[in-house]
C-alpha positions as YAML, in Angstrom:
chain: A
units: angstrom
residues:
- id: 1
  name: MET
  ca: [70.88, -110.86, 97.62]
- id: 2
  name: ILE
  ca: [73.61, -109.55, 95.32]
- id: 3
  name: VAL
  ca: [75.92, -112.30, 94.07]
- id: 4
  name: ARG
  ca: [79.16, -111.73, 92.18]
- id: 5
  name: ILE
  ca: [80.71, -114.48, 90.11]
- id: 6
  name: SER
  ca: [84.38, -113.55, 90.03]
- id: 7
  name: GLY
  ca: [85.38, -112.37, 86.58]
- id: 8
  name: GLU
  ca: [81.81, -112.28, 85.24]
- id: 9
  name: GLY
  ca: [79.63, -109.71, 87.00]
- id: 10
  name: GLN
  ca: [76.83, -109.39, 89.53]
- id: 11
  name: TRP
  ca: [73.29, -110.72, 89.77]
- id: 12
  name: ARG
  ca: [70.28, -109.98, 91.99]
- id: 13
  name: LEU
  ca: [69.13, -113.33, 93.30]
- id: 14
  name: PRO
  ca: [65.59, -113.83, 94.68]
- id: 15
  name: ASP
  ca: [65.35, -114.91, 98.33]
- id: 16
  name: GLY
  ca: [64.16, -118.44, 97.51]
- id: 17
  name: ASP
  ca: [67.10, -118.94, 95.18]
- id: 18
  name: ALA
  ca: [69.47, -117.51, 97.79]
- id: 19
  name: GLU
  ca: [68.40, -120.30, 100.15]
- id: 20
  name: ARG
  ca: [68.97, -122.92, 97.41]
- id: 21
  name: LEU
  ca: [72.38, -121.40, 96.65]
- id: 22
  name: ASN
  ca: [73.31, -121.75, 100.34]
- id: 23
  name: GLU
  ca: [72.20, -125.40, 100.31]
- id: 24
  name: LEU
  ca: [74.36, -126.10, 97.24]
- id: 25
  name: ASP
  ca: [77.27, -124.31, 98.92]
- id: 26
  name: ASN
  ca: [76.93, -126.49, 102.02]
- id: 27
  name: GLU
  ca: [76.82, -129.63, 99.84]
- id: 28
  name: ALA
  ca: [79.93, -128.40, 97.98]
- id: 29
  name: VAL
  ca: [81.76, -128.00, 101.31]
- id: 30
  name: SER
  ca: [80.85, -131.61, 102.17]
- id: 31
  name: ALA
  ca: [82.11, -132.81, 98.78]
- id: 32
  name: VAL
  ca: [85.41, -130.96, 99.24]
- id: 33
  name: ASP
  ca: [85.77, -132.34, 102.78]
- id: 34
  name: ALA
  ca: [85.27, -135.85, 101.37]
- id: 35
  name: GLY
  ca: [87.81, -135.23, 98.60]
- id: 36
  name: ASP
  ca: [85.10, -135.90, 95.98]
- id: 37
  name: GLU
  ca: [86.15, -133.65, 93.12]
- id: 38
  name: ALA
  ca: [83.55, -134.96, 90.65]
- id: 39
  name: ARG
  ca: [80.68, -134.30, 93.07]
- id: 40
  name: PHE
  ca: [82.10, -130.87, 93.90]
- id: 41
  name: ARG
  ca: [82.34, -129.97, 90.20]
- id: 42
  name: GLY
  ca: [78.68, -130.87, 89.64]
- id: 43
  name: LEU
  ca: [77.53, -128.87, 92.65]
- id: 44
  name: PHE
  ca: [79.70, -125.87, 91.78]
- id: 45
  name: GLU
  ca: [78.33, -125.84, 88.23]
- id: 46
  name: ARG
  ca: [74.78, -125.93, 89.63]
- id: 47
  name: MET
  ca: [75.64, -122.94, 91.85]
- id: 48
  name: LEU
  ca: [76.92, -120.96, 88.87]
- id: 49
  name: GLU
  ca: [73.90, -121.89, 86.74]
- id: 50
  name: LEU
  ca: [71.47, -120.93, 89.50]
- id: 51
  name: VAL
  ca: [72.98, -117.47, 89.80]
- id: 52
  name: ALA
  ca: [73.31, -116.81, 86.07]
- id: 53
  name: ASN
  ca: [69.95, -118.32, 85.05]
- id: 54
  name: ASP
  ca: [67.66, -117.27, 87.89]
- id: 55
  name: GLY
  ca: [69.36, -114.01, 88.87]
- id: 56
  name: GLU
  ca: [68.81, -110.64, 87.24]
- id: 57
  name: ALA
  ca: [72.07, -109.27, 85.84]
- id: 58
  name: VAL
  ca: [73.16, -106.01, 87.46]
- id: 59
  name: PRO
  ca: [74.18, -103.46, 84.80]
- id: 60
  name: ASP
  ca: [77.93, -102.81, 84.64]
- id: 61
  name: ASP
  ca: [77.40, -99.11, 85.37]
- id: 62
  name: GLU
  ca: [75.52, -99.86, 88.62]
- id: 63
  name: LEU
  ca: [77.86, -100.18, 91.61]
- id: 64
  name: LEU
  ca: [76.53, -102.45, 94.35]
- id: 65
  name: GLU
  ca: [78.22, -104.20, 97.23]
- id: 66
  name: SER
  ca: [78.12, -107.97, 96.77]
- id: 67
  name: ASP
  ca: [76.59, -110.04, 99.56]
- id: 68
  name: VAL
  ca: [78.34, -113.14, 98.23]
- id: 69
  name: ILE
  ca: [81.31, -113.62, 95.92]
- id: 70
  name: VAL
  ca: [81.39, -116.96, 94.13]
- id: 71
  name: PRO
  ca: [84.79, -118.07, 92.83]
- id: 72
  name: PRO
  ca: [85.40, -118.07, 89.07]
- id: 73
  name: ARG
  ca: [84.27, -120.92, 86.81]
- id: 74
  name: ASP
  ca: [87.83, -122.13, 86.29]
- id: 75
  name: LEU
  ca: [88.38, -122.73, 90.02]
- id: 76
  name: GLY
  ca: [90.78, -125.64, 90.57]
- id: 77
  name: PHE
  ca: [89.99, -128.33, 93.13]
- id: 78
  name: GLU
  ca: [92.99, -127.35, 95.26]
- id: 79
  name: GLU
  ca: [91.69, -123.78, 95.30]
- id: 80
  name: ALA
  ca: [88.23, -125.10, 96.15]
- id: 81
  name: GLN
  ca: [89.72, -126.84, 99.17]
- id: 82
  name: ALA
  ca: [90.77, -123.40, 100.45]
- id: 83
  name: GLU
  ca: [87.49, -121.63, 99.52]
- id: 84
  name: PHE
  ca: [84.85, -124.23, 100.43]
- id: 85
  name: THR
  ca: [85.58, -124.79, 104.11]
- id: 86
  name: GLY
  ca: [83.55, -124.21, 107.25]
- id: 87
  name: GLU
  ca: [80.53, -122.22, 106.14]
- id: 88
  name: GLY
  ca: [81.66, -122.21, 102.51]
- id: 89
  name: VAL
  ca: [81.47, -119.10, 100.36]
- id: 90
  name: ILE
  ca: [78.02, -118.24, 101.70]
- id: 91
  name: PRO
  ca: [77.81, -117.71, 105.47]
- id: 92
  name: ASP
  ca: [74.77, -119.34, 107.10]
...
């Protein structure tokens, strides 16, 4: 799976990590639905760390279509309420 973090770049994420990323995304949707900003922030940070730490960075000169686009690190909670709805940023 190719994951883009808006404003940062792309990473190749192994299948097992892609499943974990989807689980974190679903938990983030639940946190947003509950209005729990602190829980959302923790989950969102874990999503970003998973991609950046476990993924293999795609070189800037390699053009690939992203399977998933994760919002930027500075995402506000109001913006998260628009992004993390239904299936979240990662379709099931």
